[in-house]
Backbone as CSV, one residue per row, in Angstrom:
resi,resn,N_x,N_y,N_z,CA_x,CA_y,CA_z,C_x,C_y,C_z
1,LEU,98.754,146.989,27.601,98.930,148.439,27.517,97.714,149.165,28.082
2,GLU,96.525,148.714,27.691,95.302,149.362,28.155,95.175,149.271,29.668
3,MET,95.459,148.102,30.244,95.354,147.925,31.690,96.378,148.787,32.425
4,ASN,97.592,148.903,31.873,98.615,149.741,32.503,98.193,151.205,32.519
5,ILE,97.629,151.669,31.414,97.181,153.062,31.351,96.011,153.290,32.301
6,MET,95.113,152.313,32.426,93.991,152.435,33.355,94.484,152.525,34.794
7,GLU,95.548,151.776,35.123,96.114,151.864,36.470,96.735,153.238,36.701
8,ILE,97.428,153.768,35.694,97.976,155.125,35.801,96.845,156.128,35.990
9,GLN,95.730,155.914,35.293,94.583,156.809,35.402,94.007,156.801,36.812
10,ASP,93.894,155.616,37.414,93.385,155.522,38.787,94.293,156.263,39.760
11,MET,95.594,156.080,39.634,96.536,156.755,40.519,96.495,158.269,40.313
12,ALA,96.332,158.706,39.068,96.258,160.144,38.790,94.998,160.739,39.389
13,TYR,93.879,159.999,39.318,92.622,160.500,39.892,92.728,160.636,41.399
14,ILE,93.317,159.629,42.048,93.478,159.669,43.504,94.382,160.824,43.904
15,GLY,95.441,161.054,43.132,96.394,162.112,43.459,95.970,163.487,43.005
16,GLY,94.792,163.608,42.391,94.317,164.912,41.956,95.018,165.453,40.723
17,GLN,95.693,164.579,39.957,96.391,165.022,38.747,95.405,164.997,37.578
18,ASP,94.632,166.077,37.455,93.540,166.103,36.489,94.020,166.007,35.046
19,LYS,95.157,166.634,34.731,95.648,166.611,33.355,96.012,165.189,32.929
20,VAL,96.686,164.467,33.819,97.040,163.074,33.512,95.782,162.227,33.394
21,ASP,94.813,162.470,34.297,93.557,161.725,34.277,92.821,161.950,32.961
22,ARG,92.754,163.207,32.509,92.054,163.507,31.255,92.764,162.876,30.054
23,LYS,94.102,162.920,30.057,94.847,162.334,28.942,94.658,160.818,28.893
24,CYS,94.648,160.180,30.064,94.404,158.730,30.105,92.993,158.413,29.617
25,SER,92.022,159.284,29.957,90.648,159.073,29.496,90.569,159.139,27.981
26,GLU,91.385,160.002,27.368,91.408,160.072,25.910,91.935,158.768,25.305
27,ILE,92.858,158.121,26.016,93.489,156.912,25.469,92.628,155.678,25.708
28,VAL,92.134,155.493,26.955,91.409,154.261,27.302,89.929,154.489,27.535
29,GLY,89.464,155.761,27.577,88.053,156.027,27.781,87.740,156.437,29.205
30,ASP,86.519,156.947,29.387,86.058,157.393,30.697,85.634,156.177,31.515
31,PRO,86.203,155.958,32.730,85.825,154.779,33.527,84.374,154.806,33.982
32,ASP,83.755,156.011,34.036,82.360,156.114,34.457,81.390,155.939,33.292
33,ASN,81.915,155.907,32.078,81.076,155.747,30.892,81.717,154.727,29.956
34,PRO,81.375,153.454,30.141,82.017,152.403,29.329,81.800,152.589,27.824
35,GLN,80.750,153.332,27.424,80.452,153.511,26.014,81.212,154.681,25.391
36,SER,82.012,155.391,26.198,82.727,156.557,25.687,83.823,156.139,24.708
37,ASN,84.113,157.036,23.770,85.146,156.770,22.770,86.531,156.955,23.372
38,SER,87.494,156.249,22.815,88.881,156.385,23.239,89.773,156.078,22.043
39,ILE,91.036,156.429,22.173,91.975,156.168,21.080,92.076,154.670,20.794
40,ILE,92.155,153.868,21.877,92.280,152.414,21.697,91.012,151.824,21.100
41,SER,89.833,152.230,21.627,88.578,151.685,21.099,88.355,152.115,19.650
42,ASP,88.694,153.366,19.327,88.559,153.823,17.935,89.492,153.043,17.010
43,PHE,90.689,152.719,17.506,91.640,151.952,16.698,91.122,150.539,16.438
44,ILE,90.529,149.933,17.483,89.976,148.580,17.318,88.824,148.597,16.316
45,ILE,87.959,149.618,16.412,86.843,149.735,15.468,87.362,149.912,14.039
46,TYR,88.412,150.716,13.905,89.005,150.928,12.578,89.522,149.610,11.993
47,LEU,90.201,148.817,12.835,90.729,147.539,12.354,89.606,146.598,11.945
48,GLU,88.497,146.610,12.709,87.381,145.722,12.383,86.695,146.137,11.085
49,ASN,86.632,147.443,10.841,85.961,147.937,9.632,86.872,147.943,8.404
50,ASN,88.173,147.879,8.615,89.126,147.909,7.510,90.148,146.786,7.693
51,ARG,89.662,145.562,7.667,90.524,144.421,7.987,91.740,144.300,7.065
52,PRO,91.584,144.289,5.753,92.789,144.125,4.901,93.813,145.230,5.127
53,GLU,93.333,146.476,5.108,94.247,147.598,5.292,94.825,147.604,6.699
54,GLY,93.978,147.257,7.694,94.443,147.239,9.074,95.489,146.168,9.313
55,ILE,95.241,144.972,8.752,96.207,143.876,8.912,97.527,144.224,8.234
56,LYS,97.428,144.855,7.085,98.648,145.252,6.384,99.446,146.258,7.208
57,GLY,98.736,147.214,7.826,99.420,148.199,8.661,100.071,147.563,9.870
58,LEU,99.378,146.596,10.507,99.953,145.905,11.661,101.174,145.083,11.255
59,GLU,101.113,144.477,10.074,102.268,143.705,9.608,103.477,144.610,9.385
60,GLU,103.242,145.806,8.850,104.339,146.756,8.661,104.922,147.180,10.006
61,PHE,104.009,147.432,10.966,104.466,147.816,12.302,105.281,146.696,12.938
62,GLN,104.786,145.459,12.791,105.482,144.319,13.391,106.853,144.109,12.748
63,LYS,106.956,144.364,11.462,108.223,144.158,10.759,109.316,145.074,11.305
64,TYR,108.934,146.303,11.651,109.934,147.249,12.155,110.098,147.170,13.673
65,ALA,109.022,146.829,14.392,109.081,146.843,15.855,109.589,145.533,16.439
66,ALA,109.336,144.400,15.748,109.691,143.096,16.300,111.167,142.965,16.655
67,PRO,112.093,143.413,15.812,113.512,143.259,16.175,113.887,143.965,17.474
68,TYR,113.242,145.085,17.760,113.572,145.818,18.983,113.094,145.071,20.229
69,PHE,111.952,144.362,20.092,111.394,143.656,21.244,111.954,142.240,21.387
70,LYS,112.455,141.677,20.300,112.899,140.285,20.328,114.026,140.075,21.323
71,GLU,115.002,140.969,21.308,116.146,140.822,22.208,115.708,140.897,23.665
72,SER,114.801,141.831,23.983,114.326,141.969,25.364,113.537,140.745,25.796
73,VAL,112.711,140.216,24.898,111.912,139.033,25.221,112.811,137.835,25.487
74,LEU,113.847,137.667,24.695,114.766,136.544,24.895,115.514,136.658,26.219
75,LYS,115.818,137.885,26.634,116.533,138.071,27.893,115.673,137.683,29.092
76,ILE,114.398,138.038,29.038,113.538,137.764,30.198,112.933,136.365,30.139
77,ALA,113.031,135.696,28.974,112.478,134.347,28.850,113.398,133.344,29.538
78,THR,112.807,132.420,30.282,113.580,131.380,30.963,112.725,130.124,31.072
79,PRO,113.315,128.947,30.855,112.535,127.702,30.923,112.273,127.231,32.349
80,LYS,113.001,127.751,33.320,112.828,127.263,34.693,111.869,128.159,35.472
81,ASN,111.278,127.568,36.500,110.347,128.307,37.341,111.077,129.375,38.150
82,ILE,110.406,130.471,38.378,110.988,131.559,39.165,110.815,131.252,40.647
83,GLU,111.897,131.278,41.388,111.872,131.050,42.826,111.969,132.383,43.568
84,LEU,111.693,132.336,44.869,111.774,133.555,45.672,113.175,134.153,45.642
85,ASP,114.180,133.278,45.633,115.565,133.767,45.645,115.937,134.486,44.354
86,ASP,115.142,134.260,43.294,115.433,134.924,42.023,114.977,136.383,42.007
87,LEU,114.107,136.732,42.946,113.572,138.093,42.977,114.523,139.018,43.715
88,PRO,114.669,140.250,43.270,115.537,141.201,43.977,114.923,141.581,45.320
89,PRO,115.749,141.881,46.323,115.226,142.240,47.654,114.264,143.422,47.624
90,SER,114.484,144.377,46.719,113.607,145.544,46.654,112.173,145.165,46.312
91,ILE,111.998,144.077,45.565,110.660,143.594,45.227,110.156,142.636,46.296
92,LEU,111.009,141.722,46.714,110.605,140.686,47.660,110.190,141.275,49.000
93,ASP,110.909,142.283,49.466,110.594,142.875,50.768,109.240,143.575,50.775
94,ARG,108.759,143.953,49.620,107.464,144.636,49.549,106.300,143.659,49.638
95,TYR,106.528,142.409,49.283,105.423,141.465,49.175,105.557,140.245,50.080
96,ALA,106.611,140.158,50.877,106.788,139.002,51.761,107.358,139.460,53.093
97,ASN,107.027,138.680,54.156,107.588,139.017,55.467,109.036,138.532,55.548
98,ARG,109.662,138.708,56.688,111.101,138.427,56.799,111.433,136.955,56.620
99,ASP,110.601,136.071,57.189,110.907,134.644,57.046,110.243,134.024,55.810
100,ARG,109.645,134.860,54.969,109.076,134.435,53.682,107.989,133.374,53.839
101,THR,107.191,133.501,54.893,106.087,132.558,55.104,104.727,133.194,54.828
102,GLN,104.690,134.525,54.780,103.441,135.227,54.498,103.687,136.236,53.375
103,PHE,102.657,136.397,52.528,102.827,137.233,51.341,101.665,138.217,51.214
104,LEU,101.972,139.331,50.588,100.973,140.378,50.370,100.163,140.062,49.117
105,LEU,98.849,140.087,49.269,97.943,139.878,48.144,97.230,141.198,47.854
106,THR,97.374,141.687,46.645,96.741,142.944,46.248,95.481,142.647,45.447
107,ILE,94.365,143.218,45.872,93.075,143.011,45.216,92.629,144.333,44.595
108,PHE,92.311,144.305,43.302,91.873,145.508,42.595,90.367,145.425,42.330
109,PRO,89.631,146.501,42.590,88.185,146.495,42.299,87.941,146.584,40.803
110,SER,86.846,146.012,40.357,86.506,146.063,38.933,85.781,147.349,38.568
111,GLY,85.278,148.085,39.588,84.579,149.342,39.340,85.311,150.512,39.955
112,ASN,84.676,151.674,39.902,85.261,152.905,40.436,84.768,153.109,41.862
113,ILE,85.626,152.847,42.836,85.234,152.971,44.240,85.297,154.404,44.727
114,TRP,85.895,155.301,43.954,86.079,156.684,44.415,84.901,157.577,44.071
115,GLN,84.041,157.139,43.158,82.880,157.942,42.795,81.566,157.241,43.104
116,ASP,81.621,156.010,43.557,80.416,155.252,43.903,80.586,154.724,45.320
117,ALA,79.975,155.427,46.280,80.141,155.056,47.688,79.561,153.675,47.967
118,ASN,78.435,153.343,47.336,77.823,152.033,47.568,78.752,150.907,47.109
119,TYR,79.408,151.120,45.974,80.354,150.102,45.500,81.557,150.010,46.434
120,LEU,81.986,151.148,46.983,83.089,151.142,47.956,82.726,150.291,49.165
121,TYR,81.492,150.453,49.668,81.061,149.669,50.827,81.008,148.179,50.496
122,ARG,80.478,147.843,49.309,80.405,146.423,48.926,81.797,145.828,48.781
123,PHE,82.705,146.578,48.177,84.070,146.088,47.963,84.779,145.856,49.292
124,THR,84.684,146.808,50.215,85.354,146.657,51.507,84.697,145.567,52.355
125,ASP,83.382,145.396,52.219,82.719,144.297,52.937,83.218,142.945,52.428
126,ASP,83.416,142.839,51.119,83.966,141.600,50.559,85.389,141.364,51.063
127,LEU,86.172,142.437,51.187,87.529,142.306,51.724,87.499,141.792,53.158
128,ASP,86.571,142.311,53.949,86.471,141.875,55.347,86.126,140.396,55.443
129,ARG,85.302,139.911,54.504,84.950,138.493,54.530,86.136,137.616,54.123
130,ILE,87.017,138.153,53.286,88.210,137.397,52.885,89.221,137.341,54.017
131,SER,89.484,138.492,54.640,90.470,138.548,55.723,90.208,139.766,56.595
132,GLU,90.302,139.569,57.902,90.146,140.686,58.827,91.367,141.605,58.809
133,LYS,92.470,141.124,58.223,93.694,141.922,58.167,93.781,142.768,56.895
134,ALA,92.737,142.735,56.077,92.762,143.504,54.831,92.891,144.991,55.137
135,THR,93.774,145.655,54.428,93.998,147.081,54.658,94.219,147.772,53.318
136,GLY,94.438,149.056,53.363,94.612,149.833,52.140,93.722,151.059,52.166
137,MET,93.723,151.817,51.078,92.935,153.041,51.007,91.426,152.805,51.054
138,PRO,90.873,151.769,50.381,89.418,151.580,50.457,88.899,151.393,51.887
139,PRO,89.471,150.482,52.713,88.985,150.389,54.097,89.186,151.677,54.891
140,ILE,90.301,152.368,54.636,90.543,153.632,55.339,89.493,154.667,54.950
141,MET,89.180,154.748,53.657,88.182,155.705,53.195,86.810,155.382,53.761
142,ARG,86.466,154.097,53.821,85.174,153.720,54.393,85.075,154.166,55.841
143,GLU,86.149,153.956,56.607,86.136,154.352,58.009,86.110,155.873,58.151
144,LEU,86.841,156.568,57.273,86.823,158.032,57.316,85.433,158.570,57.015
145,ILE,84.770,157.984,56.011,83.414,158.418,55.671,82.477,158.201,56.849
146,ARG,82.622,157.062,57.511,81.745,156.767,58.649,81.993,157.725,59.809
147,VAL,83.271,157.918,60.160,83.605,158.753,61.318,83.307,160.223,61.051
148,ILE,83.797,160.729,59.904,83.600,162.146,59.603,82.134,162.439,59.327
149,GLY,81.425,161.507,58.673,79.997,161.704,58.453,79.238,161.811,59.761
150,LYS,79.559,160.926,60.703,78.906,160.968,62.011,79.270,162.236,62.763
151,ASP,80.563,162.570,62.785,80.995,163.780,63.481,80.450,165.034,62.813
152,GLY,80.356,165.015,61.468,79.819,166.170,60.759,78.360,166.405,61.099
153,ARG,77.571,165.333,61.150,76.159,165.474,61.525,76.028,165.972,62.955
154,ASN,76.836,165.413,63.849,76.777,165.857,65.248,77.184,167.320,65.382
155,ALA,78.231,167.714,64.637,78.685,169.106,64.700,77.623,170.048,64.155
156,ALA,76.971,169.649,63.043,75.921,170.495,62.470,74.743,170.631,63.432
157,LEU,74.334,169.512,64.047,73.222,169.556,64.999,73.571,170.411,66.210
158,LEU,74.774,170.237,66.734,75.204,171.028,67.886,75.283,172.508,67.527
159,THR,75.754,172.809,66.316,75.842,174.200,65.882,74.462,174.835,65.803
160,ILE,73.489,174.102,65.263,72.122,174.626,65.169,71.556,174.914,66.553
161,ILE,71.784,174.003,67.493,71.274,174.201,68.859,71.912,175.427,69.499
162,VAL,73.230,175.549,69.377,73.930,176.694,69.970,73.474,177.998,69.324
163,VAL,73.321,177.989,67.993,72.867,179.194,67.287,71.474,179.591,67.750
164,PHE,70.581,178.612,67.886,69.221,178.924,68.341,69.231,179.508,69.749
165,LEU,70.045,178.962,70.636,70.118,179.491,72.004,70.655,180.923,72.008
166,LEU,71.642,181.197,71.162,72.179,182.560,71.078,71.135,183.528,70.527
167,LEU,70.364,183.075,69.536,69.305,183.932,69.003,68.229,184.192,70.045
168,TRP,67.888,183.173,70.786,66.890,183.334,71.855,67.393,184.342,72.885
169,LEU,68.670,184.243,73.218,69.254,185.188,74.171,69.283,186.599,73.588
170,ASP,69.523,186.718,72.297,69.608,188.030,71.652,68.233,188.665,71.481
171,PHE,67.298,187.938,70.877,65.967,188.484,70.614,65.061,188.471,71.844
172,GLY,65.335,187.548,72.770,64.463,187.420,73.936,63.111,186.857,73.576
173,SER,63.023,186.172,72.440,61.740,185.654,71.968,61.986,184.415,71.121
174,ILE,61.250,183.354,71.419,61.353,182.138,70.614,60.800,182.386,69.215
175,LYS,59.752,183.216,69.136,59.122,183.517,67.850,60.124,184.121,66.873
176,TYR,60.802,185.187,67.280,61.753,185.847,66.387,62.986,184.970,66.121
177,SER,63.336,184.146,67.080,64.468,183.235,66.877,64.152,182.224,65.780
178,ILE,62.915,181.696,65.804,62.506,180.732,64.776,62.422,181.406,63.411
179,ILE,61.871,182.636,63.376,61.763,183.362,62.105,63.145,183.585,61.497
180,ALA,64.116,183.946,62.324,65.472,184.202,61.828,66.147,182.927,61.329
181,MET,65.738,181.772,61.856,66.372,180.510,61.465,65.718,179.857,60.257
182,ILE,64.496,180.275,59.915,63.795,179.653,58.786,64.589,179.761,57.484
183,PRO,65.146,180.934,57.124,65.940,181.000,55.886,67.148,180.064,55.898
184,LEU,67.758,179.890,57.061,68.907,178.989,57.159,68.493,177.556,56.860
185,VAL,67.406,177.110,57.481,66.936,175.737,57.265,66.532,175.534,55.805
186,ALA,65.802,176.511,55.248,65.377,176.404,53.849,66.582,176.404,52.914
187,GLY,67.536,177.290,53.174,68.738,177.342,52.342,69.537,176.054,52.415
188,PHE,69.573,175.467,53.599,70.279,174.200,53.783,69.638,173.108,52.934
189,ILE,68.308,173.069,52.934,67.583,172.072,52.140,67.795,172.326,50.651
190,TRP,67.745,173.591,50.254,67.983,173.930,48.846,69.380,173.512,48.413
191,MET,70.351,173.735,49.275,71.729,173.382,48.945,71.859,171.885,48.665
192,VAL,71.320,171.067,49.573,71.404,169.613,49.404,70.668,169.176,48.140
193,GLY,69.487,169.788,47.887,68.725,169.447,46.694,69.448,169.811,45.410
194,LEU,70.059,171.003,45.378,70.789,171.429,44.184,72.014,170.549,43.949
195,MET,72.709,170.191,45.022,73.860,169.304,44.882,73.430,167.959,44.301
196,LYS,72.257,167.489,44.717,71.749,166.224,44.186,71.421,166.355,42.703
197,LEU,70.845,167.493,42.309,70.459,167.698,40.915,71.667,167.742,39.987
198,ILE,72.749,168.360,40.435,73.935,168.489,39.580,74.893,167.310,39.747
199,GLY,74.480,166.311,40.544,75.307,165.114,40.702,76.486,165.282,41.627
200,MET,76.427,166.253,42.511,77.526,166.501,43.449,77.226,165.799,44.770
201,GLN,78.173,165.034,45.270,77.973,164.250,46.479,78.636,164.913,47.679
202,LEU,78.068,164.633,48.857,78.732,165.040,50.093,79.917,164.109,50.325
203,THR,81.074,164.673,50.557,82.288,163.897,50.762,82.826,164.146,52.161
204,ILE,83.908,163.439,52.491,84.494,163.603,53.821,85.116,164.978,53.983
205,VAL,85.311,165.696,52.882,85.891,167.041,52.964,84.802,168.102,53.006
206,ASN,83.874,168.082,52.016,82.884,169.161,51.983,81.844,169.059,53.089
207,VAL,81.694,167.866,53.701,80.748,167.766,54.812,81.228,168.574,56.011
208,MET,82.534,168.831,56.076,83.068,169.634,57.171,82.734,171.117,56.989
209,GLY,82.231,171.481,55.809,81.819,172.864,55.590,80.405,173.151,56.058
210,LEU,79.643,172.109,56.439,78.260,172.318,56.869,78.156,173.230,58.092
211,PRO,78.951,173.011,59.148,78.875,173.948,60.285,79.227,175.381,59.892
212,MET,80.159,175.544,58.931,80.507,176.898,58.487,79.338,177.547,57.758
213,ILE,78.614,176.761,56.951,77.451,177.300,56.251,76.390,177.740,57.248
214,ILE,76.210,176.961,58.309,75.247,177.341,59.341,75.656,178.652,59.992
215,GLY,76.939,178.766,60.338,77.417,179.982,60.993,77.345,181.207,60.106
216,ILE,77.573,181.018,58.794,77.529,182.147,57.862,76.096,182.442,57.429
217,GLY,75.337,181.394,57.106,73.989,181.577,56.576,73.011,182.182,57.555
218,ILE,73.222,181.988,58.847,72.294,182.531,59.841,72.373,184.049,59.910
219,ASP,73.507,184.629,59.495,73.695,186.081,59.599,72.633,186.847,58.836
220,TYR,72.268,186.367,57.652,71.360,187.117,56.793,69.985,187.266,57.445
221,GLY,69.460,186.168,57.964,68.166,186.238,58.633,68.208,187.089,59.887
222,VAL,69.304,187.004,60.639,69.439,187.782,61.878,69.437,189.278,61.571
223,HIS,70.185,189.703,60.560,70.249,191.128,60.216,68.881,191.656,59.783
224,ILE,68.163,190.882,58.968,66.850,191.324,58.495,65.859,191.420,59.645
225,VAL,65.825,190.417,60.510,64.883,190.428,61.637,65.204,191.567,62.596
226,HIS,66.480,191.803,62.858,66.860,192.931,63.715,66.358,194.244,63.119
227,ARG,66.582,194.448,61.825,66.151,195.687,61.179,64.631,195.794,61.172
228,TRP,63.953,194.684,61.006,62.484,194.675,61.014,61.943,195.123,62.364
229,ARG,62.557,194.644,63.428,62.102,195.024,64.772,62.384,196.499,65.057
230,ILE,63.454,197.027,64.468,63.785,198.442,64.681,62.860,199.347,63.864
231,GLU,62.635,199.007,62.597,61.826,199.856,61.717,60.343,199.763,62.022
232,GLY,59.889,198.613,62.463,58.466,198.443,62.725,57.718,197.953,61.494
233,LYS,56.412,197.907,61.595,55.580,197.357,60.532,55.530,198.286,59.321
234,GLY,55.243,197.673,58.164,55.065,198.434,56.939,56.339,198.937,56.307
235,LYS,57.474,198.462,56.709,58.752,198.946,56.181,59.560,197.826,55.503
236,VAL,58.860,196.822,54.991,59.564,195.686,54.391,60.417,196.132,53.210
237,ASP,59.843,197.002,52.354,60.599,197.474,51.185,61.851,198.221,51.610
238,LYS,61.729,199.070,52.614,62.875,199.846,53.096,63.939,198.935,53.700
239,ILE,63.486,197.920,54.429,64.422,196.988,55.079,65.280,196.271,54.037
240,PHE,64.619,195.727,53.011,65.366,194.957,52.010,66.108,195.852,51.026
241,ALA,65.714,197.125,50.931,66.433,198.052,50.066,67.754,198.489,50.684
242,SER,67.828,198.513,52.006,69.054,198.950,52.679,69.842,197.765,53.230
243,THR,69.258,197.066,54.202,69.937,195.903,54.782,70.103,194.797,53.746
244,GLY,69.137,194.707,52.819,69.236,193.694,51.772,70.471,193.873,50.911
245,LYS,70.820,195.129,50.606,72.034,195.386,49.827,73.286,194.957,50.592
246,ALA,73.260,195.209,51.904,74.424,194.848,52.725,74.640,193.335,52.745
247,ILE,73.553,192.580,52.947,73.717,191.123,52.995,74.006,190.566,51.603
248,LEU,73.547,191.255,50.539,73.884,190.831,49.177,75.389,190.947,48.947
249,LEU,75.961,192.087,49.334,77.403,192.274,49.172,78.177,191.264,50.013
250,SER,77.689,191.025,51.239,78.344,190.046,52.110,78.295,188.646,51.502
251,ALA,77.133,188.281,50.938,76.984,186.949,50.339,77.883,186.792,49.117
252,ILE,77.940,187.823,48.274,78.750,187.741,47.053,80.231,187.585,47.386
253,THR,80.724,188.403,48.308,82.149,188.314,48.659,82.475,186.962,49.289
254,THR,81.568,186.458,50.130,81.801,185.148,50.752,81.779,184.034,49.708
255,MET,80.824,184.102,48.776,80.728,183.086,47.729,81.961,183.097,46.833
256,LEU,82.448,184.288,46.496,83.638,184.375,45.653,84.874,183.843,46.374
257,ALA,84.957,184.134,47.681,86.117,183.669,48.446,86.165,182.143,48.487
258,PHE,85.033,181.529,48.835,85.005,180.066,48.884,84.994,179.464,47.479
259,GLY,84.358,180.165,46.525,84.295,179.654,45.163,85.650,179.538,44.499
260,SER,86.613,180.343,44.943,87.955,180.262,44.361,88.597,178.900,44.608
261,LEU,88.122,178.191,45.643,88.665,176.857,45.920,88.282,175.845,44.843
262,ILE,87.258,176.165,44.046,86.821,175.246,42.998,87.951,174.968,42.010
263,PHE,88.832,175.946,41.825,89.915,175.801,40.859,91.149,175.132,41.467
264,SER,91.027,174.647,42.701,92.149,173.978,43.344,92.476,172.673,42.622
265,ILE,93.757,172.329,42.571,94.172,171.075,41.933,93.630,169.880,42.705
266,TRP,93.653,169.977,44.051,93.132,168.870,44.860,91.610,168.911,44.844
267,ARG,90.984,167.820,44.479,89.538,167.764,44.321,88.796,167.984,45.633
268,GLY,89.433,167.651,46.759,88.773,167.855,48.044,88.475,169.319,48.293
269,PHE,89.478,170.184,48.069,89.268,171.620,48.230,88.235,172.128,47.225
270,GLY,88.292,171.606,45.996,87.325,172.023,44.991,85.905,171.684,45.391
271,SER,85.712,170.492,45.948,84.390,170.075,46.409,83.917,170.934,47.576
272,LEU,84.831,171.245,48.503,84.481,172.105,49.638,84.082,173.492,49.154
273,GLY,84.857,174.058,48.224,84.540,175.381,47.702,83.199,175.419,46.996
274,ALA,82.899,174.376,46.204,81.620,174.326,45.493,80.452,174.219,46.467
275,ALA,80.599,173.381,47.500,79.532,173.227,48.491,79.288,174.530,49.247
276,MET,80.361,175.220,49.632,80.220,176.492,50.339,79.602,177.549,49.429
277,PHE,79.991,177.570,48.167,79.437,178.522,47.204,77.929,178.325,47.079
278,ILE,77.514,177.076,46.909,76.088,176.771,46.769,75.343,177.061,48.071
279,GLY,75.915,176.666,49.207,75.247,176.838,50.490,75.027,178.292,50.856
280,VAL,76.051,179.119,50.703,75.920,180.544,51.036,74.915,181.211,50.104
281,GLY,74.989,180.881,48.807,74.036,181.452,47.860,72.605,181.034,48.161
282,ALA,72.404,179.776,48.530,71.063,179.288,48.853,70.511,179.975,50.095
283,CYS,71.349,180.184,51.104,70.899,180.868,52.327,70.514,182.316,52.038
284,PHE,71.268,182.985,51.169,70.924,184.369,50.818,69.595,184.421,50.068
285,LEU,69.426,183.543,49.069,68.188,183.545,48.295,66.980,183.204,49.160
286,SER,67.135,182.256,50.059,66.016,181.906,50.939,65.670,183.059,51.873
287,THR,66.679,183.847,52.275,66.414,185.020,53.115,65.598,186.046,52.352
288,VAL,65.986,186.319,51.117,65.290,187.328,50.314,63.894,186.863,49.916
289,ILE,63.759,185.601,49.541,62.481,185.110,49.024,61.532,184.703,50.147
290,ILE,62.013,183.851,51.043,61.126,183.286,52.067,60.901,184.257,53.216
291,LEU,61.979,184.862,53.728,61.833,185.729,54.897,60.998,186.962,54.579
292,SER,61.146,187.513,53.380,60.317,188.665,53.015,58.842,188.282,52.983
293,GLY,58.545,187.080,52.480,57.163,186.615,52.464,56.618,186.381,53.863
294,ILE,57.450,185.826,54.745,57.009,185.582,56.128,56.711,186.896,56.837
295,ILE,57.599,187.880,56.678,57.390,189.177,57.332,56.121,189.839,56.801
296,GLY,55.922,189.809,55.476,54.712,190.394,54.898,53.460,189.692,55.380
297,PHE,53.515,188.356,55.474,52.356,187.595,55.958,52.026,187.942,57.406
298,LEU,53.036,188.031,58.256,52.803,188.343,59.670,52.259,189.753,59.848
299,GLU,52.723,190.702,59.037,52.224,192.071,59.158,50.768,192.162,58.725
300,ARG,50.395,191.462,57.654,48.994,191.471,57.221,48.102,190.765,58.229
301,LYS,48.637,189.715,58.839,47.852,188.954,59.809,47.572,189.763,61.066
302,ASN,48.512,190.634,61.457,48.375,191.396,62.699,47.647,192.720,62.515
303,LYS,47.238,193.038,61.282,46.496,194.285,61.073,45.101,194.180,61.682
């Protein structure tokens, strides 16, 4: 019973059925925390601590339940070995080829491959050593992580280069282009650090939001630097009092829009929304904190 419920729990987690996953966790426990309490573990502890009463209760249960199961057990019991011809075609066709010379072998991991990437890699590497024909969701996920991770990094790098060239073309100065990009880089680092602190991992879905964060996060620094060049020196307070309010409103609306994805049933969208929420917020804060300090430092230095 426990193993069947654990299998249902794995399928519910993969399918994003959070309610089923939570209910299964109540029955068999949290797969990420072996020490967590569950209905089954609490029942076993109760039986161990109350042996006479527990045995008596089980005997009462067996007295009423046994007759219902006895007939079914006798029907499925057989003294002869089960042959391939005894299996229905609906089952046999799923696990054997047409001439019945090759069979499907299903291998289940002992750990959680969906929340531990390192374990996923070890499990799929072991599968490759067993057979080059091994397939299923774990090998597919490993390949997706590799391909999308590589493409995501390349897309982010290409986006940064293109953004810098556009800023250089706009400002006509490498100096101002670098100043405008500093909050973006700092916000990007803050985002990754905060995700690490709260235990949130980059996935094949939320990593695709990195180029969007670059495209959105650069706006705040660009607007401030543009206003700084227009107002001139000594107007930092005025710049952040006016343009700062505009980028604050822009950041809040963007964060709320992407943050709404956190409540999505599918965990991929939820992860993307959380990453975008953190990234946009980090870029705004770095613009207000770091860029204001840089502008003030440069103005004092040039006096």
